[in-house]
N, C-alpha and C positions, 0 to 999 in steps of 0.2 A: 846678302839681305836687304831687304828695302829698307831705306831710313822711315822713322814717323816722326812725325811733329806732332805733341799731343797738346791742343788750347786750353786746357783746362785743369791743373794738378795743384791741390791745398798744399804745396809743400812745407813752406813756412808755419800753417796753419796747425801740422801734424806735429811740426816740433814743440811749437807753443803749448799743443796740449799734452805735452810727456814723451813722444815718440823719440828714440833714438832714430835717428833719419840717418845716421853712421855706419850702422851696425848691417855686417857682413849677410847680405840674402835675406829671406823673409820667413823663413823656418820659426826663426823666436818671436814672431810678432803673435803670438798666443795671449788668451786671458791670462790674467795673475802674472805676466813674465814681467821683469822691471823693464821698463824702456817700451813698451808694448804702447802706449797712449791708447786713445781711445779707440772704442769700437771694433776690437780684436775681434775674430783674427785680422790682421790689416796684410798688406802686400806692398806698398810701396816705402820704399826707402832709396837713398842716394845709389849704393853698389846696386838696388835692384833695379833701377833703372839703367846704370851703365852696363847690365848684364842681358838689358833687353834692348831692342831697335830705335829704344825713344833717343833720338838727339836732338833737340830740341822741343821747347814746351813753353810756353806759359805760366809761372808761376802767381798765385796768388796773393794777395794782399787781404783775409778773409775779415770782414768786419760784420759782425750781427747785432743789432739792438737789443737787449735782454729784454727778455717778456718769461711770462709764465712757461711759454712753450721750450723757452730755453735750454740746455742739456748743462748739467755742473759740469762736464768736462770740457765745456767750450768756454768757460771764464775768463780765459786768456785773450779770445777774441771778441768779447763781449764789450757791449758799453750801455749805458743808460741811454734811453733813447733821450735825442735832442742833446746831450751831453758832449760838446765838440771837443772838449779837452781829455774826455775819456775815450773818446775816438782816435784824436790824433795818439794817444799814448799805447793804444793797441796797434794802429797801423804802422808806429814806429819801432815797438817792438819787432814785428814780422818783419820789416825793411831791415834791421839788423841781422837777423838770421840768414836772410840772403848775402848779404855784405860781409858776413862772417865765413859764410862758406864758398864766397869769392874770393876772399883772401887767403882760405887754406886751398885753396885749389879744387876744391869740389867741384861748383859749376863755374862758369862765366855769364855775369850780368851780361847780356847783350844789347846794346843801343837798338832805338828803330835801324832798319836799313841793312841790320847785318844780321838779323835773327833767322838763321838755317841749318839745316839739317847738315853736319861737317863728318868727314872720316876721324875725327879726333874726338877719344874716348871723353873727354869733359861736356857733359851736359850744357847745352847754350840754353839759356833763362832770358826771359822779357816778362817783365813784371805787370801783373794788371790788379786794378785796384776792384774787387768786388765790394761794391760799397765807397762810397763817395766822402761818407763822413770825417775820414779822417784828413780832410780839407776845412781850415779852418773857416776860408770863405774860396768863394772860385779861384782866384788870383795864385792861391798856395800850388793850382797845378803844375807851375813851371818848374818850382822846387824839385816836385816829386817827377816830371820829367827828366831832369837832368840826374836823377839817381837811378831810375831803368825803367820809368814807366811808360809802355808801350799801347797800352788801352785799359778805360775806363768803362764800368759797371755802373753809373750812379745809386744804384741798390742791390741790398740781396732781396730777398724773398717777402720781408713785411713791409718796410719803410727806411726812407732818409731822410734828412732833411733837403735832401734834393729831387728824390722821387718818391713816387709809388709803386711798392715791387707788388709781382704778382699774387703773393697770399695776403697782400692787404687788403680790408673789409673795404676798406674807402675804394677800392682801385672798382666796386662795384656798385650798381645803381642803389641809392639816388645822387649818390657821391660822385662817381665816375674820376676821380685825383687823376693828373698824370704827371708832369715835370714839375716840379714847382718852380716859385720864383728862382733860388740858387741855380737849381739845375738847367734853365734856361738860358742863365747869365754864364754856366759853366760850356755851354754846347759850342759858342765859337771862340772860346780859349784853346780847346781841345782843338780845335777844326786849326787854327793860331799855329799848333804845335805837331799838326799830324797823327795827333793821338787818336787811336781810334776808337771810336765806339761799341759799348759791346751791350746786346739786348738781351742777355737772356733771363734775368731777372724782371724786369720791367713790366710792370700795367700793362693792358694794352692800351691803353689811353695814353700811359707815359711814352710807349713806344709810338704811338703816331704822334703826338708833341713833337719826339726827336725828328722822326722823319719831316717834318713838319720845318724843322725849325735848322735844319743843314742840308745840304747837297751831297755831302762826303760820305766816304765808306760808313758802313754798319756791318758788324758781325755777330753773333749769337755765338759764342763761346762752346757752351755746352748745354743745347736745345735740341729736343724733338718735334715731332710732327703732331699738331693737334687733330688732323685728322683720323691721326690713329689712336689719340687718348683724348676724345673730346670733351668729357666734365670730369668736374671735381667737385663732388660735395652736391652735386646738383648744378654747378654752374660753370660755365666756359672755361674751361682748364687754360688759364693763361700763362702757364709754366712752360708751355709747346707755343711753336709757332704755326699760325693758321696758313695757309697756301697764299695767302694776299701778302702776307709780312716775308714770305720764303721768296716772293718772285722779287720784293721790293728790294730785299737785300740782294738778291743775285743781281738784281740791274744793276747796283750800286758796285760792283766788283766783290763784294763781300764773301763771306764761307760763313756756314752752321756746322756747329760741333756736335758729332753722336757723342751724346751723354749716355755711359753703361750701367748707370743704378737700375736694378731692376725694376722698381713700378714706374720707371720713365721707358719702358721696353715695350710691357704686356700689353695687349690688347683686351678691352672690356671684356669679361668672361672667360681670359687667358690665366690659367693657374701659375703659380711660379712650381719648379722653377725656371729663368730666363734662359733664352736659349740663342744661339748664334745669329740663328733665323731670322729672329725678334729684332733684334739689331739692326741685320741687312735691309727687312722692309722699313726700315726710317732712312736708310739710306737712298733706298730705291726709289722711295716716294719723292724724296727731295728732288731725286735724276726724274722721275718723270714730269714732276709740276714745271719745274725748269727747263728740262730738253736734253740735260747734257749732266755730266759732272761735276761742272766747274765749281762748283758753290758749297762742295760738303765736304768736309772733313773730318777728324778727330778731335773729341774735346771729351775725354773720358770722365774726366772727377774721379777716376779710382780712388776707391776708399779716403773719400774726401767727407768724413763724418758717417760713415757707415763702414761694416766690415766686408770683406771681401767676398761673403758668403752672400753679400746681395749682389753680386756682378753675374753675367749669363755663364751657364754652365762653361767651360771649356777655356775662358777667360778671364782667370780669377788672379790675373796677377801678368805685371809690364811683359814679362818673358812670354807671355800666351798669344801675343796681340799679332803673330804673321798666321793665327789659327783664322783670325777674323779676314786680313788678307787673301790669306788662299780662298776661302768662302766668297769672299767678294768677287775674287778675279773670275772663279766658277759661275754666278750671276752676272758678271759683266758680259762673258763671253756668251752666255745663252740668251741674251737679248740683243746680241749684237753689236757690243761697245767696244772700243779698242782697249788694247791692254793698258795704253797710255792715262787711262782714265784710272786705274788703280794707284800710280804714281801720284796723280791728282789726289787722291782722297789720302793717301799716304803723309804726304808732305807738301807738294810743289803746289795748292791750293793756298796753302796757309804762307807759304814761303813767297808768294805773290803778296800777300798782305803785309807781310814783316821783315821778308827779307831784299837781297836787294834787287830784285825785280818788281817792289812795288810800284805802285804808279796809276 
């Protein structure tokens, strides 16, 4: 079985919202069952991941500024916008979840340069800050790095004290805000620690600002292709990447993680359910834009704030991921691309970024 590196799993968030992440299998994660957590039916637990090909991942510390759109079940990941102390508390609570699992032998928190798929059954996890507001000041990133943080996305969709997100109304004209002053200060600090920049939730302007501030590697852990999902509410769909941004990420040795959330796969006019071919369309489009498969991988976002019913048919849990690889292999061969590109997608691209082969 080909091992898989998944660059985006909201593991501690699911635990913080009430899911028993140590329950065997996923059959218990049904609406109304104790320990099922938010957005049931679910599919992600640590035993479910052990029974799957996923051998390494980025586990998020997910922070959401509270708003009228926030779901009640997100309360333990939420904080009042601009309240650094609340954000720090939420971030530390999720960090402690990963540290407890590590102490129990459920996962191995893997520092930079060691995050790779291995034969051992223990899941190797690098930590990803999905929102930088748990940093009271940019200088605090050194402490978080010592805890196992290998990547940082400066904001979630709405906004943070550091950057404007893809769903922030300030990302649109006439404002067009991007990286805010703390975010601009944070960039060289991340570079000095070789922490990878995650672009997935940045507004277009914020991503452009980031690219102008650094020559370092940038990834998008869980984003798809804007050419296939061009607009949202009549405005450019900033949640997904333009071909220009795809090319720039590739030119820096970065990787883009395929997001399996159904609304992020279906092209305009398509009706649910999403299918594997909808997911493949985004992978192949990235290959077309770049010319090869060197900058695309998996960032499934499986079950992270939505139920497994919003995943593509046949991909409703981590154990089903071989079906995606089988379909991708067939598509690659039809294009005359080498079989090694399948391994690039499955794990070696991400290992180049976060494992011993990074450089």
